[in-house]
N, C-alpha and C positions, 0 to 999 in steps of 0.2 A: 515193782506190784500199782496194778489194775486199780480203779475203785471205782465202787459203781450205785449210786445215787438214786432215789429216785425223790422227784421235785415238780412242783407244781410252778408251769411256766407264765409268770406271773408280765414276762411280755405281751402276752396273745390273749387275746379274749371270744368267746362268741358272741352270738346276740344278747346270750339273756345275761350275760356280762362273767360267766364263768372261763375258766383259765385249764389248758392243758393240762395232764399229767402225762411228765416225762421220764423215763431212766435215762441218765447219765451217765458215761462211761469215759473215764478220763485215765488215758495210759502215756507215759513221756512226753507230757502236757498238751498230749490230743484228745481233742473232747469231740463225743458222739454223743446224740438224744435218738431217744428210741420213743416216740409219739407213742402210749397205748389205747389213743381213744375214746378215755376217759377225762371227763370237764366236771370241776368242784368252783364253788366259790371261798374266796380266801377264808372265809369263815369255818369250814370245812374240810383245813390241812393243819396239820401239826406238821410243821416244819424240823423241830427236832427229832422226834424220832420217824418221820419219812410216811408218815399213813394219812389217813383220812378220820377221821373224828369221828369215831362212832354214839353219836348223841343228837337221838331224831325222835319227835314226836309220833312220824307218820312209821306204821311198821315197815315197808314197801321200802321207804327210804333209808332202814335200818340196815335192811339184808342186803340194798343195795351198797352200802358204804362197810360192810360187814367181808361182801364175794369180792369188792376191789379191794381193797386190803389182803386179803389173803391172794387173787391174782399180782397183786406188785410184789409180796413174800415170795412166790412162783417164779416170777419175771427174774426178779432181785439174786435166788439161788441159781436158775440154770443159766443165769448170765455168770457168775463166780462158779459154778461148775465147769463153765468154758474154761473163764482164764485156769481153773487151775490147773486142766488137763492139759493147756497149751505151756505153763510153763513146768510144766511136770514133764515137756518134752524135752523142754531144754533150749531148744532154735530162740532166735527172735520176733516177736508179734507187734501189729501193731495195731492200733482200733479198729481199722478198715477190718485186717482179720478175725478180731473178736465177734466183729457184727457178722460177716461172712458164715461161722461155724454156728452163729442165734442163726440166721439166713437160711442152712442148707440142716440144721435141725425142725426149722419148721419144716419147708418143703416135703420133708419122708411121710408127710402123711397119705394114708392111700386112699380111693375113692370113698370106697363101702368106710373108714373111719369117718371120714370127714363126714358123708351122708349121716349115719349113727349121732354126731353129736349136732347136730341142723337136726333132725328129726327126737331129739331128748330136748333141745332147748324149744321148741316147737310144742312137744307135752306141755313143756313146766309151763309154758304162758299160754295155755288153753287154746294153742292158733291148729292144731290139728284139721284138717281137711284135705 
């Protein structure tokens, strides 16, 4: 049985002193990590719940933390679904197989879906031009 964990990688740091958030997949004592591209301070991370602490006096930061937790939950759920699908097939698989399945699903996006996502991000940020 494979396990999926969200963690704060305390071994790496950016210029602001923040650590990257990773998702760690372990299967048959082999480990792979997926970097999410988000960084937090150790005081903003709850290791036992594997989530960001949603406390901030800044409204924008609070919304960012809520979206980040939602993103982490979605990524973990998608990885667990891939693992369940591989287990249902009954054939042997490795951590690399899990990663390959995730990448394959990620690459199924069309150009139009990609452009639509970019447009919505720009619109939400008020940067449509």
